[in-house]
N, C-alpha and C positions, 0 to 999 in steps of 0.2 A: 405559447405563442408561436406560430410558425415563422421560420426565417428562410430566406433564399440563399443557397450557397452555389457559387459559380465555380465549377471545376474546369481548370485550364491546363494546357501544356503546349509544348512546341517541339519540332525536330529541327534538324540542321538546314533543311531546305524549305521550312514553313509549309509543309504538306497539310492538307486538311486532316484533322484528327477526330476521333470518336472517343468517348469516355464510357467507362463502366466501373461500377463499384458496389459495395455492400457495407452493411453494418455488422462487423464481426461480433459474435456472441449474443446478439440480440435478435436480429432477423436478417435474412439474406436476400434483401431487396436488390434487384438489378435495375438500373435506370439508364435511359438515354433520352434526351441529349445531355449536355453538360450542366444545365441548370437544375438544381435539386430543391424542391420545397420540403424543408425538414420540419417535422412536427414531433416533439418528444412524446413518449407515452404518458397517459394520465398519472398524476400523483407520483411522479419520479423526480429526483434531483441527483446531482453528482456529475460524474463524467460519462461521456459518450464519445465515440469517434467513428469516423467513416474512412474506409479504405478504398482507393480508387486507382485505376490505371487509364492510360491513354494509348491509342494505337493509330497507325497510319495505313492499316490494311496489310502491311508487310511484317511489321514487328510491334511488339507491345512493351511499354515502359515498365520499369520497376514500380511496385505499388507505393503510393504516398498516403499519409494519414492526415486527416483533419480532425483536430480535437475540438470538442464542444463542452462547455461547462453549462449544466442546467441548474439554475438557481431554484430554491424551494419557493413554493407559492407563498403569497402574503397571508394566506389563510392556514398556512402549515403551523400546527400546534404540537407535532409529535417530535420528540428528540430522536437522536441517532441511536442505532442499535449496533451490536457487533456481529458481523456475518461469519468470520472465522478467525482463528488465532494460530500462531505457530511459536513454539511447539504446541501440538494439540493438547487439549486438556486431558490429564490423567496418564500421559505417556511418559516412558523413560527416554529421555533425549539421547540420541545416539550421535549428536553433533560433537565434533572435537571442540575443546575449549581453547580457542586461539586468543592470543593477546596481541594488541597493537600498542607499542610504546617501548620506552627504554627498559622498564621493569614492570612486573605485574602490579606494583603499587601505584604506578603512574600511567595506567593503560585502561583500555576498554576491551570487553570481550566481543569477539565477532564469530559467527554471525549474530545479529541482534534478535530479540523477541519482536514479533509482528502481531498487529491486530487490524483487521479490516473493518472500517466503519461503513454503515449502509448509505451514508450521504456525506457531502462536504461538512466539515466542522470548522469551528473557529480555532485557528492554529494557536492563539494565545492561551486557549483553555486546555491544551494538551501539553503538560509539563510534569516535572517530578513531584508536584503536589497533588495532581489529579491521577497520576499513574504510579502505583506504588508496588514495590517488590519486597516481600518478606520471606523469611525462612520459617521453619516449624517452631522455633522459639519466639517468633514475633519480631525478630530483629529486622529493621528496615534497611535495605541496601541503598547504597549511593548509585545513582543512574544517570545516564544522558537519555533524555526523551525527546523525540523529534516527531514532527507531523509532516508527511509528504503529501502536499496538496495535489500533485499530479495523479496520485493513486488513491487518495483518501485513506492512507494507512498511518498507523502509529508505529514508530520504530524505537525500540528501547535497547540500550546497551549498558551492561553492568560495569561499574567502576570499582568493584570488589570481586575478588576471585571467589567463584562458587565452590562449594565443597562437594565432591563426587559422592554419590549415593544419598544425597539429601534432596528433600522435596522443597520446592519454592512455589510461592503463590504470587500471582500478578493480579492486581485489582485496578480497574479502570473506574473511577468514581463518577458520580452524577455532576461533578464539576465540569465535565466535558459538555460543550454545547454546540449546536449547529449554527448556521449562518443566520438564522433567525432568532438566536438566543434561547432556543428550546433545549433543556438539559436532557441527559440520558434519564430514563424513567427510574432506573435503579442501578446500583453498582454491579459491575461485571467482574467476577473473580474466576480464574482458573489456576490449576496446579500442574507442574511438571517436575520430573525427577532427572537429575544429572547421572548418567551411566558412569560407572567406575571403570578404571583401567583394568583389563582382564575380564570384566563382566561380559556376558553375552551382548554384543551390540555396542560395547564400550569402545571409547577411542582414547588414545593418549593425548596429553596436552602438547601444544606446539607453541613456542614463543617466537614472535617476530620482532626482532631488534629494530630500534629506530636509529638511523645513521644521520648525524648532523654534520653540516660543513659550512 
């Protein structure tokens, strides 16, 4: 369904302004005047945004963003898919193993593991029961799992110290559902390995203490 978006701005002396903008990453439409008739592409949902500037003929403003959430169609029967993950599947991670907290036993690792969904999902379905980390022995790791609705990304942080040189598997199960209640068609699993200290590409561990007052 198309919507009308009014782009506006002002300067110190209320000069007449013109506006220009584009949709980064999708198409580079230029438009004048300030009123935009926005129509999403067919069969898409999730986040879009418009970046625009205003000018008075002498100077141009910094760019501003308008965020747009496109809800799935009522006829949508397809569940979300995974577009990319980090660390990538099958790689040896060269990230340092950083800890945030007073000790490794009461901390989480950063940076976290990420997965990008193809559309907005129900945040309540993205949790430690639907996103599981295991090692080669099948041990399930304690994790903090979060969903970022602004980017449609899953973010996961380990609450146990990983072992360097060991391979870990992350599984996102069909329990994850989109906003229409459609589940993922199948579990999505990928593996990555933690590089050891002294190994090519490996990094030392760094501990970040927590100071209370």
